All heavy atoms as a GROMACS GRO file, in nm:
protein
  614
    1MET      N    1  17.292  14.457   9.638
    1MET     CA    2  17.255  14.319   9.634
    1MET      C    3  17.373  14.239   9.583
    1MET      O    4  17.431  14.272   9.481
    1MET     CB    5  17.134  14.301   9.541
    1MET     CG    6  17.078  14.161   9.544
    1MET     SD    7  16.941  14.139   9.429
    1MET     CE    8  16.805  14.194   9.526
    2THR      N    9  17.406  14.135   9.650
    2THR     CA   10  17.520  14.052   9.609
    2THR      C   11  17.480  13.955   9.499
    2THR      O   12  17.358  13.934   9.475
    2THR     CB   13  17.578  13.969   9.726
    2THR    OG1   14  17.478  13.877   9.767
    2THR    CG2   15  17.616  14.057   9.844
    3ASN      N   16  17.576  13.895   9.436
    3ASN     CA   17  17.545  13.798   9.332
    3ASN      C   18  17.464  13.680   9.382
    3ASN      O   19  17.374  13.633   9.316
    3ASN     CB   20  17.672  13.746   9.267
    3ASN     CG   21  17.732  13.846   9.169
    3ASN    OD1   22  17.664  13.941   9.129
    3ASN    ND2   23  17.860  13.830   9.136
    4ASN      N   24  17.493  13.633   9.508
    4ASN     CA   25  17.419  13.523   9.564
    4ASN      C   26  17.273  13.565   9.590
    4ASN      O   27  17.181  13.482   9.568
    4ASN     CB   28  17.485  13.475   9.692
    4ASN     CG   29  17.613  13.400   9.667
    4ASN    OD1   30  17.632  13.351   9.553
    4ASN    ND2   31  17.696  13.391   9.763
    5ALA      N   32  17.253  13.685   9.636
    5ALA     CA   33  17.119  13.732   9.663
    5ALA      C   34  17.040  13.745   9.534
    5ALA      O   35  16.921  13.715   9.523
    5ALA     CB   36  17.119  13.866   9.738
    6PHE      N   37  17.108  13.790   9.430
    6PHE     CA   38  17.047  13.803   9.298
    6PHE      C   39  17.007  13.670   9.241
    6PHE      O   40  16.898  13.649   9.193
    6PHE     CB   41  17.143  13.877   9.199
    6PHE     CG   42  17.083  13.900   9.067
    6PHE    CD1   43  16.981  13.995   9.049
    6PHE    CD2   44  17.129  13.834   8.954
    6PHE    CE1   45  16.929  14.016   8.923
    6PHE    CE2   46  17.077  13.856   8.830
    6PHE     CZ   47  16.974  13.952   8.816
    7ALA      N   48  17.099  13.572   9.249
    7ALA     CA   49  17.070  13.439   9.201
    7ALA      C   50  16.956  13.373   9.278
    7ALA      O   51  16.871  13.308   9.224
    7ALA     CB   52  17.197  13.349   9.209
    8SER      N   53  16.954  13.399   9.410
    8SER     CA   54  16.849  13.347   9.493
    8SER      C   55  16.712  13.407   9.453
    8SER      O   56  16.615  13.336   9.444
    8SER     CB   57  16.879  13.378   9.639
    8SER     OG   58  16.773  13.336   9.722
    9ALA      N   59  16.712  13.535   9.428
    9ALA     CA   60  16.586  13.605   9.388
    9ALA      C   61  16.536  13.547   9.255
    9ALA      O   62  16.416  13.530   9.233
    9ALA     CB   63  16.609  13.755   9.383
   10LEU      N   64  16.631  13.524   9.162
   10LEU     CA   65  16.590  13.471   9.032
   10LEU      C   66  16.534  13.328   9.046
   10LEU      O   67  16.435  13.297   8.980
   10LEU     CB   68  16.712  13.470   8.937
   10LEU     CG   69  16.750  13.600   8.874
   10LEU    CD1   70  16.874  13.583   8.789
   10LEU    CD2   71  16.640  13.657   8.794
   11SER      N   72  16.594  13.249   9.128
   11SER     CA   73  16.547  13.110   9.143
   11SER      C   74  16.406  13.110   9.206
   11SER      O   75  16.327  13.019   9.178
   11SER     CB   76  16.646  13.024   9.220
   11SER     OG   77  16.653  13.069   9.354
   12LYS      N   78  16.378  13.205   9.293
   12LYS     CA   79  16.247  13.210   9.358
   12LYS      C   80  16.141  13.252   9.258
   12LYS      O   81  16.026  13.214   9.272
   12LYS     CB   82  16.250  13.302   9.474
   12LYS     CG   83  16.327  13.249   9.594
   12LYS     CD   84  16.328  13.347   9.707
   12LYS     CE   85  16.411  13.296   9.822
   12LYS     NZ   86  16.420  13.391   9.932
   13LYS      N   87  16.179  13.334   9.157
   13LYS     CA   88  16.079  13.378   9.057
   13LYS      C   89  16.042  13.272   8.960
   13LYS      O   90  15.932  13.274   8.904
   13LYS     CB   91  16.135  13.498   8.981
   13LYS     CG   92  16.126  13.628   9.057
   13LYS     CD   93  16.158  13.743   8.965
   13LYS     CE   94  16.124  13.873   9.032
   13LYS     NZ   95  16.143  13.984   8.942
   14ASN      N   96  16.130  13.177   8.936
   14ASN     CA   97  16.099  13.070   8.839
   14ASN      C   98  15.987  12.980   8.897
   14ASN      O   99  15.990  12.932   9.006
   14ASN     CB  100  16.222  12.982   8.813
   14ASN     CG  101  16.328  13.062   8.738
   14ASN    OD1  102  16.297  13.156   8.668
   14ASN    ND2  103  16.453  13.021   8.753
   15SER      N  104  15.886  12.967   8.816
   15SER     CA  105  15.771  12.882   8.861
   15SER      C  106  15.806  12.734   8.840
   15SER      O  107  15.879  12.700   8.748
   15SER     CB  108  15.643  12.922   8.788
   15SER     OG  109  15.663  12.899   8.650
   16PRO      N  110  15.746  12.652   8.921
   16PRO     CA  111  15.772  12.508   8.903
   16PRO      C  112  15.714  12.454   8.774
   16PRO      O  113  15.624  12.516   8.715
   16PRO     CB  114  15.703  12.444   9.022
   16PRO     CG  115  15.600  12.543   9.066
   16PRO     CD  116  15.657  12.677   9.027
   17THR      N  117  15.767  12.344   8.727
   17THR     CA  118  15.716  12.282   8.606
   17THR      C  119  15.571  12.241   8.626
   17THR      O  120  15.539  12.178   8.728
   17THR     CB  121  15.803  12.157   8.573
   17THR    OG1  122  15.936  12.192   8.568
   17THR    CG2  123  15.760  12.097   8.440
   18PRO      N  124  15.485  12.280   8.529
   18PRO     CA  125  15.343  12.247   8.546
   18PRO      C  126  15.318  12.096   8.544
   18PRO      O  127  15.388  12.020   8.475
   18PRO     CB  128  15.273  12.313   8.425
   18PRO     CG  129  15.381  12.348   8.333
   18PRO     CD  130  15.510  12.349   8.408
   19ASP      N  131  15.217  12.052   8.619
   19ASP     CA  132  15.184  11.915   8.628
   19ASP      C  133  15.108  11.874   8.503
   19ASP      O  134  15.005  11.936   8.470
   19ASP     CB  135  15.097  11.892   8.755
   19ASP     CG  136  15.054  11.748   8.773
   19ASP    OD1  137  15.103  11.662   8.698
   19ASP    OD2  138  14.978  11.725   8.866
   20PRO      N  139  15.153  11.775   8.426
   20PRO     CA  140  15.083  11.733   8.304
   20PRO      C  141  14.937  11.694   8.330
   20PRO      O  142  14.853  11.709   8.245
   20PRO     CB  143  15.163  11.616   8.251
   20PRO     CG  144  15.294  11.623   8.320
   20PRO     CD  145  15.275  11.696   8.448
   21ALA      N  146  14.907  11.643   8.447
   21ALA     CA  147  14.773  11.603   8.481
   21ALA      C  148  14.681  11.724   8.483
   21ALA      O  149  14.562  11.713   8.444
   21ALA     CB  150  14.769  11.532   8.616
   22GLU      N  151  14.732  11.839   8.526
   22GLU     CA  152  14.651  11.962   8.532
   22GLU      C  153  14.617  12.010   8.390
   22GLU      O  154  14.513  12.065   8.368
   22GLU     CB  155  14.718  12.068   8.614
   22GLU     CG  156  14.715  12.042   8.762
   22GLU     CD  157  14.766  12.158   8.840
   22GLU    OE1  158  14.753  12.272   8.793
   22GLU    OE2  159  14.819  12.136   8.950
   23ALA      N  160  14.708  11.992   8.297
   23ALA     CA  161  14.692  12.041   8.162
   23ALA      C  162  14.577  11.966   8.091
   23ALA      O  163  14.510  12.019   8.006
   23ALA     CB  164  14.818  12.024   8.081
   24SER      N  165  14.549  11.840   8.131
   24SER     CA  166  14.444  11.763   8.068
   24SER      C  167  14.312  11.776   8.137
   24SER      O  168  14.210  11.722   8.088
   24SER     CB  169  14.485  11.615   8.066
   24SER     OG  170  14.496  11.564   8.195
   25ARG      N  171  14.305  11.851   8.245
   25ARG     CA  172  14.178  11.872   8.314
   25ARG      C  173  14.082  11.957   8.231
   25ARG      O  174  14.123  12.054   8.165
   25ARG     CB  175  14.201  11.946   8.446
   25ARG     CG  176  14.230  11.858   8.558
   25ARG     CD  177  14.224  11.933   8.688
   25ARG     NE  178  14.312  11.864   8.782
   25ARG     CZ  179  14.381  11.917   8.874
   25ARG    NH1  180  14.377  12.047   8.894
   25ARG    NH2  181  14.457  11.846   8.951
   26PRO      N  182  13.953  11.925   8.235
   26PRO     CA  183  13.857  12.013   8.166
   26PRO      C  184  13.847  12.149   8.228
   26PRO      O  185  13.877  12.165   8.347
   26PRO     CB  186  13.724  11.934   8.174
   26PRO     CG  187  13.740  11.841   8.288
   26PRO     CD  188  13.892  11.817   8.301
   27ALA      N  189  13.808  12.246   8.149
   27ALA     CA  190  13.792  12.383   8.204
   27ALA      C  191  13.686  12.384   8.313
   27ALA      O  192  13.590  12.311   8.309
   27ALA     CB  193  13.754  12.479   8.092
   28ALA      N  194  13.706  12.474   8.408
   28ALA     CA  195  13.609  12.490   8.519
   28ALA      C  196  13.476  12.536   8.463
   28ALA      O  197  13.469  12.605   8.362
   28ALA     CB  198  13.664  12.588   8.622
   29ALA      N  199  13.368  12.499   8.531
   29ALA     CA  200  13.236  12.540   8.487
   29ALA      C  201  13.229  12.691   8.480
   29ALA      O  202  13.274  12.761   8.571
   29ALA     CB  203  13.130  12.483   8.583
   30GLY      N  204  13.179  12.742   8.372
   30GLY     CA  205  13.159  12.884   8.353
   30GLY      C  206  13.283  12.953   8.298
   30GLY      O  207  13.282  13.068   8.263
   31LYS      N  208  13.394  12.881   8.285
   31LYS     CA  209  13.513  12.939   8.231
   31LYS      C  210  13.504  12.940   8.078
   31LYS      O  211  13.473  12.840   8.020
   31LYS     CB  212  13.638  12.863   8.275
   31LYS     CG  213  13.766  12.926   8.239
   31LYS     CD  214  13.884  12.856   8.301
   31LYS     CE  215  14.014  12.928   8.267
   31LYS     NZ  216  14.130  12.862   8.326
   32VAL      N  217  13.534  13.054   8.018
   32VAL     CA  218  13.524  13.068   7.873
   32VAL      C  219  13.654  13.019   7.807
   32VAL      O  220  13.762  13.060   7.845
   32VAL     CB  221  13.500  13.215   7.834
   32VAL    CG1  222  13.495  13.231   7.685
   32VAL    CG2  223  13.374  13.266   7.899
   33LYS      N  224  13.638  12.923   7.714
   33LYS     CA  225  13.753  12.881   7.634
   33LYS      C  226  13.777  12.982   7.524
   33LYS      O  227  13.681  13.033   7.466
   33LYS     CB  228  13.731  12.744   7.575
   33LYS     CG  229  13.731  12.632   7.677
   33LYS     CD  230  13.724  12.500   7.605
   33LYS     CE  231  13.732  12.388   7.705
   33LYS     NZ  232  13.733  12.256   7.639
   34ARG      N  233  13.900  13.013   7.496
   34ARG     CA  234  13.934  13.107   7.391
   34ARG      C  235  14.029  13.044   7.293
   34ARG      O  236  14.106  12.956   7.329
   34ARG     CB  237  13.998  13.231   7.453
   34ARG     CG  238  13.901  13.306   7.538
   34ARG     CD  239  13.962  13.424   7.599
   34ARG     NE  240  13.870  13.495   7.686
   34ARG     CZ  241  13.812  13.609   7.653
   34ARG    NH1  242  13.845  13.669   7.542
   34ARG    NH2  243  13.725  13.661   7.735
   35LYS      N  244  14.025  13.089   7.171
   35LYS     CA  245  14.110  13.040   7.063
   35LYS      C  246  14.184  13.159   7.002
   35LYS      O  247  14.123  13.264   6.978
   35LYS     CB  248  14.018  12.972   6.955
   35LYS     CG  249  14.091  12.916   6.844
   35LYS     CD  250  14.149  12.778   6.880
   35LYS     CE  251  14.210  12.716   6.754
   35LYS     NZ  252  14.297  12.610   6.785
   36HIS      N  253  14.312  13.144   6.983
   36HIS     CA  254  14.391  13.252   6.923
   36HIS      C  255  14.362  13.271   6.776
   36HIS      O  256  14.348  13.174   6.701
   36HIS     CB  257  14.538  13.221   6.940
   36HIS     CG  258  14.628  13.328   6.878
   36HIS    ND1  259  14.678  13.318   6.753
   36HIS    CD2  260  14.670  13.446   6.928
   36HIS    CE1  261  14.747  13.424   6.728
   36HIS    NE2  262  14.745  13.504   6.830
   37VAL      N  263  14.338  13.392   6.736
   37VAL     CA  264  14.317  13.433   6.595
   37VAL      C  265  14.417  13.540   6.567
   37VAL      O  266  14.424  13.639   6.640
   37VAL     CB  267  14.176  13.482   6.566
   37VAL    CG1  268  14.158  13.526   6.426
   37VAL    CG2  269  14.074  13.377   6.607
   38GLY      N  270  14.497  13.527   6.464
   38GLY     CA  271  14.599  13.630   6.442
   38GLY      C  272  14.625  13.649   6.293
   38GLY      O  273  14.564  13.585   6.207
   39GLY      N  274  14.709  13.746   6.266
   39GLY     CA  275  14.750  13.776   6.129
   39GLY      C  276  14.876  13.857   6.132
   39GLY      O  277  14.916  13.906   6.233
   40TYR      N  278  14.937  13.872   6.017
   40TYR     CA  279  15.057  13.948   6.004
   40TYR      C  280  15.023  14.078   5.928
   40TYR      O  281  14.964  14.078   5.823
   40TYR     CB  282  15.164  13.869   5.921
   40TYR     CG  283  15.213  13.753   6.001
   40TYR    CD1  284  15.156  13.631   5.986
   40TYR    CD2  285  15.314  13.769   6.091
   40TYR    CE1  286  15.202  13.520   6.057
   40TYR    CE2  287  15.363  13.662   6.166
   40TYR     CZ  288  15.305  13.536   6.148
   40TYR     OH  289  15.352  13.430   6.221
   41PHE      N  290  15.063  14.188   5.995
   41PHE     CA  291  15.032  14.321   5.941
   41PHE      C  292  15.158  14.406   5.936
   41PHE      O  293  15.259  14.376   6.000
   41PHE     CB  294  14.928  14.390   6.028
   41PHE     CG  295  14.799  14.314   6.036
   41PHE    CD1  296  14.773  14.226   6.137
   41PHE    CD2  297  14.701  14.331   5.939
   41PHE    CE1  298  14.653  14.154   6.144
   41PHE    CE2  299  14.581  14.262   5.940
   41PHE     CZ  300  14.560  14.171   6.048
   42ASP      N  301  15.150  14.513   5.864
   42ASP     CA  302  15.256  14.612   5.854
   42ASP      C  303  15.288  14.661   5.995
   42ASP      O  304  15.196  14.681   6.074
   42ASP     CB  305  15.216  14.725   5.761
   42ASP     CG  306  15.326  14.820   5.738
   42ASP    OD1  307  15.351  14.910   5.819
   42ASP    OD2  308  15.388  14.809   5.629
   43PRO      N  309  15.415  14.679   6.030
   43PRO     CA  310  15.452  14.728   6.166
   43PRO      C  311  15.378  14.859   6.201
   43PRO      O  312  15.345  14.882   6.316
   43PRO     CB  313  15.602  14.750   6.156
   43PRO     CG  314  15.650  14.656   6.054
   43PRO     CD  315  15.538  14.651   5.951
   44GLU      N  316  15.352  14.944   6.104
   44GLU     CA  317  15.282  15.068   6.132
   44GLU      C  318  15.138  15.044   6.178
   44GLU      O  319  15.086  15.113   6.263
   44GLU     CB  320  15.279  15.162   6.006
   44GLU     CG  321  15.214  15.295   6.030
   44GLU     CD  322  15.288  15.383   6.131
   44GLU    OE1  323  15.404  15.352   6.165
   44GLU    OE2  324  15.227  15.481   6.178
   45VAL      N  325  15.077  14.943   6.123
   45VAL     CA  326  14.939  14.906   6.166
   45VAL      C  327  14.944  14.860   6.312
   45VAL      O  328  14.860  14.904   6.395
   45VAL     CB  329  14.878  14.793   6.080
   45VAL    CG1  330  14.751  14.742   6.137
   45VAL    CG2  331  14.861  14.844   5.937
   46ALA      N  332  15.040  14.779   6.347
   46ALA     CA  333  15.053  14.731   6.488
   46ALA      C  334  15.083  14.849   6.581
   46ALA      O  335  15.024  14.859   6.688
   46ALA     CB  336  15.165  14.629   6.496
   47ARG      N  337  15.169  14.940   6.539
   47ARG     CA  338  15.203  15.058   6.622
   47ARG      C  339  15.078  15.148   6.647
   47ARG      O  340  15.050  15.184   6.760
   47ARG     CB  341  15.312  15.141   6.555
   47ARG     CG  342  15.364  15.256   6.640
   47ARG     CD  343  15.466  15.340   6.570
   47ARG     NE  344  15.409  15.423   6.466
   47ARG     CZ  345  15.338  15.536   6.490
   47ARG    NH1  346  15.322  15.579   6.612
   47ARG    NH2  347  15.290  15.603   6.389
   48ARG      N  348  15.005  15.170   6.539
   48ARG     CA  349  14.882  15.254   6.553
   48ARG      C  350  14.776  15.190   6.640
   48ARG      O  351  14.712  15.253   6.718
   48ARG     CB  352  14.824  15.288   6.415
   48ARG     CG  353  14.910  15.387   6.341
   48ARG     CD  354  14.845  15.422   6.211
   48ARG     NE  355  14.929  15.513   6.134
   48ARG     CZ  356  14.893  15.563   6.019
   48ARG    NH1  357  14.776  15.537   5.963
   48ARG    NH2  358  14.976  15.647   5.954
   49LEU      N  359  14.766  15.057   6.628
   49LEU     CA  360  14.666  14.984   6.708
   49LEU      C  361  14.707  14.992   6.859
   49LEU      O  362  14.622  15.016   6.941
   49LEU     CB  363  14.665  14.838   6.664
   49LEU     CG  364  14.549  14.753   6.711
   49LEU    CD1  365  14.415  14.816   6.678
   49LEU    CD2  366  14.560  14.615   6.648
   50ARG      N  367  14.837  14.976   6.890
   50ARG     CA  368  14.881  14.991   7.030
   50ARG      C  369  14.861  15.132   7.080
   50ARG      O  370  14.817  15.152   7.195
   50ARG     CB  371  15.028  14.950   7.041
   50ARG     CG  372  15.049  14.800   7.030
   50ARG     CD  373  15.192  14.762   7.072
   50ARG     NE  374  15.296  14.842   7.005
   50ARG     CZ  375  15.351  14.817   6.889
   50ARG    NH1  376  15.316  14.710   6.821
   50ARG    NH2  377  15.446  14.896   6.837
   51MET      N  378  14.890  15.233   6.993
   51MET     CA  379  14.869  15.372   7.037
   51MET      C  380  14.723  15.397   7.064
   51MET      O  381  14.688  15.463   7.161
   51MET     CB  382  14.921  15.468   6.926
   51MET     CG  383  15.073  15.473   6.923
   51MET     SD  384  15.131  15.584   6.793
   51MET     CE  385  15.060  15.738   6.840
   52LEU      N  386  14.635  15.353   6.976
   52LEU     CA  387  14.489  15.372   6.996
   52LEU      C  388  14.443  15.306   7.124
   52LEU      O  389  14.366  15.363   7.200
   52LEU     CB  390  14.412  15.319   6.875
   52LEU     CG  391  14.259  15.338   6.878
   52LEU    CD1  392  14.225  15.486   6.884
   52LEU    CD2  393  14.200  15.274   6.758
   53ALA      N  394  14.489  15.185   7.151
   53ALA     CA  395  14.453  15.114   7.270
   53ALA      C  396  14.499  15.195   7.396
   53ALA      O  397  14.424  15.207   7.488
   53ALA     CB  398  14.514  14.976   7.273
   54SER      N  399  14.619  15.251   7.387
   54SER     CA  400  14.671  15.328   7.500
   54SER      C  401  14.586  15.456   7.518
   54SER      O  402  14.548  15.492   7.633
   54SER     CB  403  14.812  15.363   7.475
   54SER     OG  404  14.865  15.447   7.574
   55GLU      N  405  14.558  15.525   7.407
   55GLU     CA  406  14.482  15.650   7.416
   55GLU      C  407  14.342  15.626   7.473
   55GLU      O  408  14.287  15.709   7.545
   55GLU     CB  409  14.470  15.713   7.275
   55GLU     CG  410  14.599  15.770   7.227
   55GLU     CD  411  14.594  15.809   7.077
   55GLU    OE1  412  14.487  15.793   7.015
   55GLU    OE2  413  14.696  15.846   7.025
   56GLU      N  414  14.280  15.511   7.438
   56GLU     CA  415  14.147  15.484   7.483
   56GLU      C  416  14.143  15.398   7.612
   56GLU      O  417  14.035  15.357   7.655
   56GLU     CB  418  14.069  15.411   7.370
   56GLU     CG  419  14.049  15.499   7.249
   56GLU     CD  420  13.959  15.438   7.146
   56GLU    OE1  421  13.902  15.326   7.167
   56GLU    OE2  422  13.944  15.502   7.039
   57GLU      N  423  14.259  15.380   7.669
   57GLU     CA  424  14.276  15.301   7.794
   57GLU      C  425  14.204  15.170   7.783
   57GLU      O  426  14.120  15.135   7.870
   57GLU     CB  427  14.228  15.383   7.913
   57GLU     CG  428  14.308  15.508   7.936
   57GLU     CD  429  14.262  15.590   8.058
   57GLU    OE1  430  14.160  15.553   8.119
   57GLU    OE2  431  14.333  15.684   8.089
   58THR      N  432  14.234  15.096   7.678
   58THR     CA  433  14.181  14.963   7.659
   58THR      C  434  14.291  14.873   7.610
   58THR      O  435  14.409  14.910   7.622
   58THR     CB  436  14.059  14.969   7.559
   58THR    OG1  437  13.998  14.842   7.555
   58THR    CG2  438  14.100  15.013   7.419
   59THR      N  439  14.257  14.756   7.558
   59THR     CA  440  14.356  14.664   7.508
   59THR      C  441  14.343  14.647   7.357
   59THR      O  442  14.234  14.676   7.297
   59THR     CB  443  14.341  14.528   7.570
   59THR    OG1  444  14.213  14.473   7.535
   59THR    CG2  445  14.352  14.534   7.723
   60VAL      N  446  14.449  14.600   7.295
   60VAL     CA  447  14.444  14.567   7.152
   60VAL      C  448  14.339  14.463   7.127
   60VAL      O  449  14.261  14.469   7.030
   60VAL     CB  450  14.582  14.522   7.101
   60VAL    CG1  451  14.575  14.467   6.958
   60VAL    CG2  452  14.680  14.641   7.107
   61GLN      N  453  14.331  14.366   7.218
   61GLN     CA  454  14.228  14.259   7.202
   61GLN      C  455  14.090  14.318   7.198
   61GLN      O  456  14.005  14.277   7.120
   61GLN     CB  457  14.244  14.160   7.312
   61GLN     CG  458  14.145  14.042   7.293
   61GLN     CD  459  14.174  13.924   7.385
   61GLN    OE1  460  14.285  13.905   7.429
   61GLN    NE2  461  14.072  13.841   7.412
   62GLU      N  462  14.060  14.414   7.289
   62GLU     CA  463  13.925  14.474   7.291
   62GLU      C  464  13.897  14.550   7.158
   62GLU      O  465  13.788  14.546   7.105
   62GLU     CB  466  13.909  14.566   7.408
   62GLU     CG  467  13.890  14.491   7.544
   62GLU     CD  468  13.762  14.407   7.541
   62GLU    OE1  469  13.661  14.454   7.498
   62GLU    OE2  470  13.770  14.292   7.590
   63LEU      N  471  13.999  14.619   7.107
   63LEU     CA  472  13.979  14.691   6.982
   63LEU      C  473  13.952  14.594   6.868
   63LEU      O  474  13.869  14.618   6.783
   63LEU     CB  475  14.105  14.778   6.950
   63LEU     CG  476  14.122  14.896   7.042
   63LEU    CD1  477  14.255  14.966   7.004
   63LEU    CD2  478  14.007  14.996   7.034
   64LEU      N  479  14.028  14.482   6.866
   64LEU     CA  480  14.006  14.386   6.759
   64LEU      C  481  13.872  14.316   6.774
   64LEU      O  482  13.804  14.286   6.674
   64LEU     CB  483  14.119  14.281   6.764
   64LEU     CG  484  14.257  14.334   6.722
   64LEU    CD1  485  14.366  14.227   6.741
   64LEU    CD2  486  14.257  14.385   6.578
   65THR      N  487  13.825  14.293   6.897
   65THR     CA  488  13.694  14.235   6.921
   65THR      C  489  13.585  14.328   6.864
   65THR      O  490  13.491  14.285   6.798
   65THR     CB  491  13.671  14.210   7.068
   65THR    OG1  492  13.768  14.115   7.115
   65THR    CG2  493  13.530  14.156   7.095
   66GLU      N  494  13.601  14.458   6.890
   66GLU     CA  495  13.507  14.559   6.839
   66GLU      C  496  13.509  14.557   6.686
   66GLU      O  497  13.398  14.558   6.622
   66GLU     CB  498  13.546  14.700   6.890
   66GLU     CG  499  13.458  14.808   6.835
   66GLU     CD  500  13.506  14.947   6.876
   66GLU    OE1  501  13.596  14.956   6.964
   66GLU    OE2  502  13.449  15.045   6.823
   67ALA      N  503  13.624  14.549   6.627
   67ALA     CA  504  13.631  14.550   6.478
   67ALA      C  505  13.567  14.424   6.420
   67ALA      O  506  13.494  14.432   6.320
   67ALA     CB  507  13.776  14.557   6.435
   68LEU      N  508  13.589  14.312   6.485
   68LEU     CA  509  13.527  14.188   6.436
   68LEU      C  510  13.374  14.190   6.455
   68LEU      O  511  13.301  14.148   6.361
   68LEU     CB  512  13.587  14.066   6.508
   68LEU     CG  513  13.730  14.033   6.470
   68LEU    CD1  514  13.790  13.930   6.561
   68LEU    CD2  515  13.740  13.992   6.323
   69ARG      N  516  13.328  14.244   6.566
   69ARG     CA  517  13.179  14.256   6.584
   69ARG      C  518  13.122  14.341   6.471
   69ARG      O  519  13.016  14.306   6.419
   69ARG     CB  520  13.151  14.323   6.721
   69ARG     CG  521  13.153  14.229   6.834
   69ARG     CD  522  13.092  14.293   6.958
   69ARG     NE  523  13.111  14.206   7.070
   69ARG     CZ  524  13.177  14.236   7.178
   69ARG    NH1  525  13.232  14.354   7.192
   69ARG    NH2  526  13.195  14.147   7.275
   70LEU      N  527  13.186  14.455   6.443
   70LEU     CA  528  13.133  14.541   6.336
   70LEU      C  529  13.128  14.470   6.204
   70LEU      O  530  13.034  14.481   6.127
   70LEU     CB  531  13.217  14.669   6.327
   70LEU     CG  532  13.207  14.765   6.437
   70LEU    CD1  533  13.316  14.871   6.430
   70LEU    CD2  534  13.068  14.829   6.441
   71MET      N  535  13.235  14.390   6.171
   71MET     CA  536  13.237  14.318   6.046
   71MET      C  537  13.126  14.212   6.039
   71MET      O  538  13.059  14.196   5.943
   71MET     CB  539  13.373  14.251   6.028
   71MET     CG  540  13.385  14.175   5.897
   71MET     SD  541  13.528  14.069   5.887
   71MET     CE  542  13.496  13.944   6.010
   72PHE      N  543  13.113  14.135   6.149
   72PHE     CA  544  13.010  14.031   6.151
   72PHE      C  545  12.869  14.093   6.143
   72PHE      O  546  12.784  14.041   6.068
   72PHE     CB  547  13.019  13.947   6.282
   72PHE     CG  548  13.139  13.857   6.285
   72PHE    CD1  549  13.220  13.849   6.396
   72PHE    CD2  550  13.174  13.779   6.174
   72PHE    CE1  551  13.330  13.766   6.399
   72PHE    CE2  552  13.285  13.692   6.175
   72PHE     CZ  553  13.360  13.687   6.287
   73ASN      N  554  12.845  14.203   6.212
   73ASN     CA  555  12.714  14.269   6.207
   73ASN      C  556  12.687  14.320   6.063
   73ASN      O  557  12.575  14.308   6.015
   73ASN     CB  558  12.705  14.387   6.306
   73ASN     CG  559  12.693  14.340   6.448
   73ASN    OD1  560  12.649  14.228   6.475
   73ASN    ND2  561  12.732  14.423   6.540
   74LYS      N  562  12.788  14.372   5.998
   74LYS     CA  563  12.773  14.422   5.862
   74LYS      C  564  12.730  14.310   5.767
   74LYS      O  565  12.653  14.330   5.672
   74LYS     CB  566  12.903  14.484   5.814
   74LYS     CG  567  12.899  14.538   5.674
   74LYS     CD  568  13.035  14.595   5.636
   74LYS     CE  569  13.034  14.640   5.486
   74LYS     NZ  570  13.164  14.691   5.446
   75ARG      N  571  12.773  14.193   5.800
   75ARG     CA  572  12.743  14.074   5.714
   75ARG      C  573  12.619  13.996   5.766
   75ARG      O  574  12.590  13.886   5.713
   75ARG     CB  575  12.864  13.984   5.706
   75ARG     CG  576  12.974  14.044   5.619
   75ARG     CD  577  13.105  13.970   5.632
   75ARG     NE  578  13.205  14.010   5.536
   75ARG     CZ  579  13.275  14.122   5.545
   75ARG    NH1  580  13.260  14.203   5.648
   75ARG    NH2  581  13.366  14.149   5.454
   76GLY      N  582  12.555  14.051   5.866
   76GLY     CA  583  12.435  13.989   5.919
   76GLY      C  584  12.463  13.861   6.001
   76GLY      O  585  12.380  13.776   6.020
   77LEU      N  586  12.584  13.855   6.058
   77LEU     CA  587  12.621  13.742   6.140
   77LEU      C  588  12.630  13.787   6.290
   77LEU      O  589  12.668  13.901   6.313
   77LEU     CB  590  12.759  13.684   6.097
   77LEU     CG  591  12.767  13.643   5.951
   77LEU    CD1  592  12.913  13.613   5.915
   77LEU    CD2  593  12.681  13.520   5.926
   78SER      N  594  12.604  13.697   6.382
   78SER     CA  595  12.622  13.731   6.520
   78SER      C  596  12.704  13.623   6.583
   78SER      O  597  12.655  13.514   6.617
   78SER     CB  598  12.488  13.746   6.592
   78SER     OG  599  12.419  13.623   6.590
   79VAL      N  600  12.833  13.646   6.597
   79VAL     CA  601  12.924  13.548   6.652
   79VAL      C  602  12.969  13.593   6.793
   79VAL      O  603  12.984  13.510   6.882
   79VAL     CB  604  13.046  13.525   6.564
   79VAL    CG1  605  13.148  13.437   6.622
   79VAL    CG2  606  13.000  13.478   6.430
   80LEU      N  607  12.987  13.718   6.810
   80LEU     CA  608  13.042  13.770   6.939
   80LEU      C  609  12.936  13.835   7.023
   80LEU      O  610  12.850  13.902   6.979
   80LEU     CB  611  13.153  13.870   6.910
   80LEU     CG  612  13.264  13.817   6.819
   80LEU    CD1  613  13.361  13.926   6.783
   80LEU    CD2  614  13.339  13.705   6.890
   0.00000   0.00000   0.00000
């Protein structure tokens, strides 16, 4: 691949600038809005969480959702 072909391929991969009008549109009916919830943990915790997700063929988000459900249920709350 020549430099020109490489540059051409890169320029095709770049997505156009999003339309600001689209950003202000309300979510489509039935689409679930989500809010980011995060925290800072020891790198070993993050590594083990990724390993567990890989071993169970799931995502870190699904594992965290399960953990939060267990915590809420333990406290008699039903959020998820």
